[in-house]
Gaussian input, Z-matrix of N, CA and C with variables (Angstrom, degrees):
# hf/3-21g

backbone

0 1
 N
 C     1     B1
 C     2     B2     1     A1
 N     3     B3     2     A2     1     D1
 C     4     B4     3     A3     2     D2
 C     5     B5     4     A4     3     D3
 N     6     B6     5     A5     4     D4
 C     7     B7     6     A6     5     D5
 C     8     B8     7     A7     6     D6
 N     9     B9     8     A8     7     D7
 C    10    B10     9     A9     8     D8
 C    11    B11    10    A10     9     D9
 N    12    B12    11    A11    10    D10
 C    13    B13    12    A12    11    D11
 C    14    B14    13    A13    12    D12
 N    15    B15    14    A14    13    D13
 C    16    B16    15    A15    14    D14
 C    17    B17    16    A16    15    D15
 N    18    B18    17    A17    16    D16
 C    19    B19    18    A18    17    D17
 C    20    B20    19    A19    18    D18
 N    21    B21    20    A20    19    D19
 C    22    B22    21    A21    20    D20
 C    23    B23    22    A22    21    D21
 N    24    B24    23    A23    22    D22
 C    25    B25    24    A24    23    D23
 C    26    B26    25    A25    24    D24
 N    27    B27    26    A26    25    D25
 C    28    B28    27    A27    26    D26
 C    29    B29    28    A28    27    D27
 N    30    B30    29    A29    28    D28
 C    31    B31    30    A30    29    D29
 C    32    B32    31    A31    30    D30
 N    33    B33    32    A32    31    D31
 C    34    B34    33    A33    32    D32
 C    35    B35    34    A34    33    D33
 N    36    B36    35    A35    34    D34
 C    37    B37    36    A36    35    D35
 C    38    B38    37    A37    36    D36
 N    39    B39    38    A38    37    D37
 C    40    B40    39    A39    38    D38
 C    41    B41    40    A40    39    D39
 N    42    B42    41    A41    40    D40
 C    43    B43    42    A42    41    D41
 C    44    B44    43    A43    42    D42
 N    45    B45    44    A44    43    D43
 C    46    B46    45    A45    44    D44
 C    47    B47    46    A46    45    D45
 N    48    B48    47    A47    46    D46
 C    49    B49    48    A48    47    D47
 C    50    B50    49    A49    48    D48
 N    51    B51    50    A50    49    D49
 C    52    B52    51    A51    50    D50
 C    53    B53    52    A52    51    D51
 N    54    B54    53    A53    52    D52
 C    55    B55    54    A54    53    D53
 C    56    B56    55    A55    54    D54
 N    57    B57    56    A56    55    D55
 C    58    B58    57    A57    56    D56
 C    59    B59    58    A58    57    D57
 N    60    B60    59    A59    58    D58
 C    61    B61    60    A60    59    D59
 C    62    B62    61    A61    60    D60
 N    63    B63    62    A62    61    D61
 C    64    B64    63    A63    62    D62
 C    65    B65    64    A64    63    D63
 N    66    B66    65    A65    64    D64
 C    67    B67    66    A66    65    D65
 C    68    B68    67    A67    66    D66
 N    69    B69    68    A68    67    D67
 C    70    B70    69    A69    68    D68
 C    71    B71    70    A70    69    D69
 N    72    B72    71    A71    70    D70
 C    73    B73    72    A72    71    D71
 C    74    B74    73    A73    72    D72
 N    75    B75    74    A74    73    D73
 C    76    B76    75    A75    74    D74
 C    77    B77    76    A76    75    D75
 N    78    B78    77    A77    76    D76
 C    79    B79    78    A78    77    D77
 C    80    B80    79    A79    78    D78
 N    81    B81    80    A80    79    D79
 C    82    B82    81    A81    80    D80
 C    83    B83    82    A82    81    D81
 N    84    B84    83    A83    82    D82
 C    85    B85    84    A84    83    D83
 C    86    B86    85    A85    84    D84
 N    87    B87    86    A86    85    D85
 C    88    B88    87    A87    86    D86
 C    89    B89    88    A88    87    D87
 N    90    B90    89    A89    88    D88
 C    91    B91    90    A90    89    D89
 C    92    B92    91    A91    90    D90
 N    93    B93    92    A92    91    D91
 C    94    B94    93    A93    92    D92
 C    95    B95    94    A94    93    D93
 N    96    B96    95    A95    94    D94
 C    97    B97    96    A96    95    D95
 C    98    B98    97    A97    96    D96
 N    99    B99    98    A98    97    D97
 C   100   B100    99    A99    98    D98
 C   101   B101   100   A100    99    D99
 N   102   B102   101   A101   100   D100
 C   103   B103   102   A102   101   D101
 C   104   B104   103   A103   102   D102
 N   105   B105   104   A104   103   D103
 C   106   B106   105   A105   104   D104
 C   107   B107   106   A106   105   D105
 N   108   B108   107   A107   106   D106
 C   109   B109   108   A108   107   D107
 C   110   B110   109   A109   108   D108
 N   111   B111   110   A110   109   D109
 C   112   B112   111   A111   110   D110
 C   113   B113   112   A112   111   D111
 N   114   B114   113   A113   112   D112
 C   115   B115   114   A114   113   D113
 C   116   B116   115   A115   114   D114
 N   117   B117   116   A116   115   D115
 C   118   B118   117   A117   116   D116
 C   119   B119   118   A118   117   D117
 N   120   B120   119   A119   118   D118
 C   121   B121   120   A120   119   D119
 C   122   B122   121   A121   120   D120
 N   123   B123   122   A122   121   D121
 C   124   B124   123   A123   122   D122
 C   125   B125   124   A124   123   D123
 N   126   B126   125   A125   124   D124
 C   127   B127   126   A126   125   D125
 C   128   B128   127   A127   126   D126
 N   129   B129   128   A128   127   D127
 C   130   B130   129   A129   128   D128
 C   131   B131   130   A130   129   D129
 N   132   B132   131   A131   130   D130
 C   133   B133   132   A132   131   D131
 C   134   B134   133   A133   132   D132
 N   135   B135   134   A134   133   D133
 C   136   B136   135   A135   134   D134
 C   137   B137   136   A136   135   D135
 N   138   B138   137   A137   136   D136
 C   139   B139   138   A138   137   D137
 C   140   B140   139   A139   138   D138
 N   141   B141   140   A140   139   D139
 C   142   B142   141   A141   140   D140
 C   143   B143   142   A142   141   D141
 N   144   B144   143   A143   142   D142
 C   145   B145   144   A144   143   D143
 C   146   B146   145   A145   144   D144
 N   147   B147   146   A146   145   D145
 C   148   B148   147   A147   146   D146
 C   149   B149   148   A148   147   D147
 N   150   B150   149   A149   148   D148
 C   151   B151   150   A150   149   D149
 C   152   B152   151   A151   150   D150
 N   153   B153   152   A152   151   D151
 C   154   B154   153   A153   152   D152
 C   155   B155   154   A154   153   D153
 N   156   B156   155   A155   154   D154
 C   157   B157   156   A156   155   D155
 C   158   B158   157   A157   156   D156
 N   159   B159   158   A158   157   D157
 C   160   B160   159   A159   158   D158
 C   161   B161   160   A160   159   D159
 N   162   B162   161   A161   160   D160
 C   163   B163   162   A162   161   D161
 C   164   B164   163   A163   162   D162
 N   165   B165   164   A164   163   D163
 C   166   B166   165   A165   164   D164
 C   167   B167   166   A166   165   D165
 N   168   B168   167   A167   166   D166
 C   169   B169   168   A168   167   D167
 C   170   B170   169   A169   168   D168
 N   171   B171   170   A170   169   D169
 C   172   B172   171   A171   170   D170
 C   173   B173   172   A172   171   D171
 N   174   B174   173   A173   172   D172
 C   175   B175   174   A174   173   D173
 C   176   B176   175   A175   174   D174
 N   177   B177   176   A176   175   D175
 C   178   B178   177   A177   176   D176
 C   179   B179   178   A178   177   D177
 N   180   B180   179   A179   178   D178
 C   181   B181   180   A180   179   D179
 C   182   B182   181   A181   180   D180
 N   183   B183   182   A182   181   D181
 C   184   B184   183   A183   182   D182
 C   185   B185   184   A184   183   D183
 N   186   B186   185   A185   184   D184
 C   187   B187   186   A186   185   D185
 C   188   B188   187   A187   186   D186
 N   189   B189   188   A188   187   D187
 C   190   B190   189   A189   188   D188
 C   191   B191   190   A190   189   D189
 N   192   B192   191   A191   190   D190
 C   193   B193   192   A192   191   D191
 C   194   B194   193   A193   192   D192
 N   195   B195   194   A194   193   D193
 C   196   B196   195   A195   194   D194
 C   197   B197   196   A196   195   D195
 N   198   B198   197   A197   196   D196
 C   199   B199   198   A198   197   D197
 C   200   B200   199   A199   198   D198
 N   201   B201   200   A200   199   D199
 C   202   B202   201   A201   200   D200
 C   203   B203   202   A202   201   D201
 N   204   B204   203   A203   202   D202
 C   205   B205   204   A204   203   D203
 C   206   B206   205   A205   204   D204
 N   207   B207   206   A206   205   D205
 C   208   B208   207   A207   206   D206
 C   209   B209   208   A208   207   D207
 N   210   B210   209   A209   208   D208
 C   211   B211   210   A210   209   D209
 C   212   B212   211   A211   210   D210

   B1=1.4826
   B2=1.5245
   B3=1.3722
   B4=1.4514
   B5=1.5742
   B6=1.3132
   B7=1.4656
   B8=1.5332
   B9=1.3548
   B10=1.4960
   B11=1.5292
   B12=1.2720
   B13=1.4727
   B14=1.4924
   B15=1.3861
   B16=1.3678
   B17=1.4991
   B18=1.3169
   B19=1.4896
   B20=1.5764
   B21=1.3562
   B22=1.5004
   B23=1.5172
   B24=1.2987
   B25=1.5015
   B26=1.4820
   B27=1.3253
   B28=1.4673
   B29=1.4957
   B30=1.3025
   B31=1.5078
   B32=1.5647
   B33=1.3288
   B34=1.4354
   B35=1.5396
   B36=1.2890
   B37=1.5195
   B38=1.5623
   B39=1.3221
   B40=1.5024
   B41=1.4882
   B42=1.3553
   B43=1.3862
   B44=1.5448
   B45=1.3141
   B46=1.4731
   B47=1.5416
   B48=1.3015
   B49=1.5126
   B50=1.5487
   B51=1.2886
   B52=1.5183
   B53=1.4921
   B54=1.3479
   B55=1.4252
   B56=1.5943
   B57=1.3249
   B58=1.4610
   B59=1.4987
   B60=1.2765
   B61=1.4863
   B62=1.4923
   B63=1.3443
   B64=1.4690
   B65=1.5028
   B66=1.3874
   B67=1.4252
   B68=1.4902
   B69=1.3669
   B70=1.5301
   B71=1.5150
   B72=1.2811
   B73=1.5023
   B74=1.5502
   B75=1.2321
   B76=1.4879
   B77=1.5227
   B78=1.3511
   B79=1.5396
   B80=1.5474
   B81=1.3462
   B82=1.4042
   B83=1.5143
   B84=1.3473
   B85=1.4797
   B86=1.5067
   B87=1.4134
   B88=1.4932
   B89=1.5549
   B90=1.3152
   B91=1.5172
   B92=1.5305
   B93=1.3266
   B94=1.4322
   B95=1.5664
   B96=1.3284
   B97=1.4538
   B98=1.5749
   B99=1.3073
   B100=1.5105
   B101=1.4919
   B102=1.3157
   B103=1.5078
   B104=1.5880
   B105=1.3297
   B106=1.4890
   B107=1.5334
   B108=1.3161
   B109=1.4891
   B110=1.5044
   B111=1.3822
   B112=1.4471
   B113=1.4644
   B114=1.3429
   B115=1.4866
   B116=1.5558
   B117=1.3035
   B118=1.4980
   B119=1.5419
   B120=1.3452
   B121=1.4128
   B122=1.5871
   B123=1.3812
   B124=1.3783
   B125=1.5819
   B126=1.3295
   B127=1.4995
   B128=1.5327
   B129=1.2955
   B130=1.4451
   B131=1.4880
   B132=1.3970
   B133=1.4902
   B134=1.4598
   B135=1.3629
   B136=1.4464
   B137=1.5226
   B138=1.2400
   B139=1.4915
   B140=1.4927
   B141=1.4385
   B142=1.4299
   B143=1.4880
   B144=1.3775
   B145=1.3891
   B146=1.4648
   B147=1.3351
   B148=1.4671
   B149=1.5139
   B150=1.3421
   B151=1.4387
   B152=1.5756
   B153=1.3677
   B154=1.4328
   B155=1.5225
   B156=1.3996
   B157=1.4558
   B158=1.5265
   B159=1.2541
   B160=1.4666
   B161=1.4887
   B162=1.2994
   B163=1.5159
   B164=1.5573
   B165=1.3568
   B166=1.4770
   B167=1.5936
   B168=1.3345
   B169=1.4946
   B170=1.5085
   B171=1.3935
   B172=1.5357
   B173=1.5264
   B174=1.3211
   B175=1.4578
   B176=1.5658
   B177=1.3137
   B178=1.3842
   B179=1.5849
   B180=1.3322
   B181=1.5103
   B182=1.4540
   B183=1.3344
   B184=1.4875
   B185=1.4862
   B186=1.3496
   B187=1.4001
   B188=1.4465
   B189=1.4242
   B190=1.4238
   B191=1.4751
   B192=1.3621
   B193=1.4617
   B194=1.5357
   B195=1.2841
   B196=1.4793
   B197=1.5510
   B198=1.3340
   B199=1.3909
   B200=1.5405
   B201=1.3433
   B202=1.4181
   B203=1.5480
   B204=1.3788
   B205=1.4470
   B206=1.5327
   B207=1.3292
   B208=1.5211
   B209=1.4413
   B210=1.3246
   B211=1.4994
   B212=1.4246
   A1=111.04
   A2=115.41
   A3=115.44
   A4=111.80
   A5=115.89
   A6=116.36
   A7=109.10
   A8=118.27
   A9=117.62
   A10=105.55
   A11=121.14
   A12=122.94
   A13=110.27
   A14=119.81
   A15=124.50
   A16=112.72
   A17=116.09
   A18=119.49
   A19=108.75
   A20=114.43
   A21=117.01
   A22=112.26
   A23=116.66
   A24=118.91
   A25=106.63
   A26=121.01
   A27=123.40
   A28=114.72
   A29=114.49
   A30=120.05
   A31=108.47
   A32=120.61
   A33=121.33
   A34=113.34
   A35=113.20
   A36=117.95
   A37=105.67
   A38=117.78
   A39=119.77
   A40=114.74
   A41=117.96
   A42=121.77
   A43=107.88
   A44=119.17
   A45=122.49
   A46=110.04
   A47=114.27
   A48=117.23
   A49=109.09
   A50=116.55
   A51=119.81
   A52=111.13
   A53=117.08
   A54=120.09
   A55=114.97
   A56=115.42
   A57=119.52
   A58=110.71
   A59=114.74
   A60=115.79
   A61=117.26
   A62=116.42
   A63=122.21
   A64=109.85
   A65=117.46
   A66=118.73
   A67=113.57
   A68=118.70
   A69=119.83
   A70=111.05
   A71=118.98
   A72=118.01
   A73=110.53
   A74=121.97
   A75=122.34
   A76=113.64
   A77=114.11
   A78=115.09
   A79=110.64
   A80=118.55
   A81=119.84
   A82=111.01
   A83=121.46
   A84=121.53
   A85=107.21
   A86=112.70
   A87=116.38
   A88=109.72
   A89=111.87
   A90=116.77
   A91=108.49
   A92=120.12
   A93=120.48
   A94=107.81
   A95=111.82
   A96=118.61
   A97=111.56
   A98=115.56
   A99=118.32
   A100=108.47
   A101=114.07
   A102=118.17
   A103=109.60
   A104=115.12
   A105=116.02
   A106=106.87
   A107=111.91
   A108=114.98
   A109=107.87
   A110=116.02
   A111=121.83
   A112=108.27
   A113=118.30
   A114=120.58
   A115=102.78
   A116=113.60
   A117=115.97
   A118=115.14
   A119=115.09
   A120=118.91
   A121=109.77
   A122=116.08
   A123=119.67
   A124=110.29
   A125=112.98
   A126=118.99
   A127=107.36
   A128=120.14
   A129=119.05
   A130=115.36
   A131=113.81
   A132=118.25
   A133=112.90
   A134=118.61
   A135=124.96
   A136=105.09
   A137=121.97
   A138=121.82
   A139=114.00
   A140=117.85
   A141=119.97
   A142=113.41
   A143=117.35
   A144=121.66
   A145=114.67
   A146=119.21
   A147=122.82
   A148=111.57
   A149=115.45
   A150=114.04
   A151=113.50
   A152=115.97
   A153=120.38
   A154=108.92
   A155=115.75
   A156=118.32
   A157=109.52
   A158=119.97
   A159=122.86
   A160=112.81
   A161=114.26
   A162=119.53
   A163=107.20
   A164=118.70
   A165=118.88
   A166=111.73
   A167=112.84
   A168=117.10
   A169=112.87
   A170=112.47
   A171=115.33
   A172=108.19
   A173=116.61
   A174=120.87
   A175=109.92
   A176=117.57
   A177=119.82
   A178=109.89
   A179=113.65
   A180=120.42
   A181=108.54
   A182=120.31
   A183=122.77
   A184=110.73
   A185=118.13
   A186=121.97
   A187=113.26
   A188=119.07
   A189=122.68
   A190=112.37
   A191=119.21
   A192=120.67
   A193=109.84
   A194=117.35
   A195=119.67
   A196=109.91
   A197=118.03
   A198=120.74
   A199=113.55
   A200=115.42
   A201=121.67
   A202=112.85
   A203=113.87
   A204=118.49
   A205=112.35
   A206=115.17
   A207=116.92
   A208=114.33
   A209=118.21
   A210=118.83
   A211=112.34
   D1=-35.02
   D2=178.18
   D3=-67.48
   D4=-32.87
   D5=179.67
   D6=-66.52
   D7=-33.23
   D8=-178.90
   D9=-71.85
   D10=-42.42
   D11=-179.27
   D12=-62.51
   D13=-44.71
   D14=175.15
   D15=-57.42
   D16=-45.10
   D17=-178.29
   D18=-63.91
   D19=-44.35
   D20=177.82
   D21=-60.03
   D22=-39.70
   D23=-176.31
   D24=-70.37
   D25=-46.47
   D26=176.22
   D27=-54.11
   D28=-48.75
   D29=-177.77
   D30=-65.94
   D31=-38.30
   D32=173.71
   D33=-64.30
   D34=-40.45
   D35=-178.98
   D36=-62.60
   D37=-51.91
   D38=178.77
   D39=-57.62
   D40=-38.54
   D41=-179.58
   D42=-64.23
   D43=-50.60
   D44=179.80
   D45=-61.78
   D46=-37.10
   D47=-179.80
   D48=-63.80
   D49=-42.99
   D50=179.48
   D51=-64.79
   D52=-41.38
   D53=177.31
   D54=-63.34
   D55=-34.05
   D56=172.99
   D57=-67.24
   D58=-45.65
   D59=178.25
   D60=-62.88
   D61=-36.13
   D62=173.96
   D63=-64.07
   D64=-42.36
   D65=-178.13
   D66=-68.23
   D67=-32.95
   D68=-179.80
   D69=-82.55
   D70=-18.38
   D71=-178.65
   D72=-72.45
   D73=-25.49
   D74=179.91
   D75=-66.24
   D76=-16.22
   D77=179.98
   D78=-71.74
   D79=-20.47
   D80=-176.48
   D81=-86.51
   D82=-2.77
   D83=-179.47
   D84=-85.81
   D85=129.52
   D86=-176.79
   D87=-67.01
   D88=154.04
   D89=-178.94
   D90=-84.12
   D91=-26.13
   D92=177.85
   D93=-146.00
   D94=156.59
   D95=176.48
   D96=-73.82
   D97=144.71
   D98=176.14
   D99=-70.03
   D100=144.09
   D101=-178.08
   D102=-82.05
   D103=-28.30
   D104=-179.53
   D105=-155.98
   D106=168.82
   D107=177.89
   D108=-81.90
   D109=131.49
   D110=-179.37
   D111=-95.75
   D112=116.01
   D113=-176.18
   D114=-110.88
   D115=125.16
   D116=-177.38
   D117=-82.41
   D118=-25.85
   D119=-172.28
   D120=-110.73
   D121=146.71
   D122=177.85
   D123=-69.77
   D124=-30.89
   D125=179.47
   D126=-65.25
   D127=-44.76
   D128=178.44
   D129=-66.27
   D130=-36.42
   D131=171.03
   D132=-55.81
   D133=-44.21
   D134=-176.87
   D135=-66.21
   D136=-44.79
   D137=-179.02
   D138=-63.23
   D139=-36.55
   D140=172.42
   D141=-62.50
   D142=-40.10
   D143=178.90
   D144=-69.32
   D145=-34.16
   D146=173.26
   D147=-68.34
   D148=-36.38
   D149=177.78
   D150=-71.33
   D151=-30.03
   D152=174.78
   D153=-62.96
   D154=-47.49
   D155=-178.38
   D156=-63.24
   D157=-45.82
   D158=178.66
   D159=-54.74
   D160=-43.77
   D161=-177.38
   D162=-68.39
   D163=-38.73
   D164=178.85
   D165=-66.83
   D166=-38.02
   D167=177.56
   D168=-65.78
   D169=-40.68
   D170=-178.55
   D171=-65.30
   D172=-43.23
   D173=-178.81
   D174=-64.41
   D175=-30.35
   D176=178.56
   D177=-72.10
   D178=-41.48
   D179=177.70
   D180=-60.44
   D181=-44.98
   D182=-179.30
   D183=-64.32
   D184=-41.35
   D185=176.70
   D186=-59.54
   D187=-43.95
   D188=178.08
   D189=-67.98
   D190=-33.30
   D191=177.88
   D192=-69.05
   D193=-36.79
   D194=179.53
   D195=-69.63
   D196=-36.74
   D197=175.71
   D198=-64.78
   D199=-33.97
   D200=176.20
   D201=-65.15
   D202=-41.51
   D203=-179.49
   D204=-69.80
   D205=-32.00
   D206=176.63
   D207=-70.18
   D208=-19.49
   D209=-177.04
   D210=-76.58

């Protein structure tokens, strides 16, 4: 009989524990979406710009390669 009571108490404890965790997790959800990426350092901003330029040049090279294949 004690094992049954212990089992019921433990299952009740973990059920309440899960509910508390679920209730506190909603506080981490942002209220609104950010409008842009906020970069704190000029060095990081420069790296983002270089990556954008590299991506544009790569897509330009792929487009030129496809045009060569179609000819």
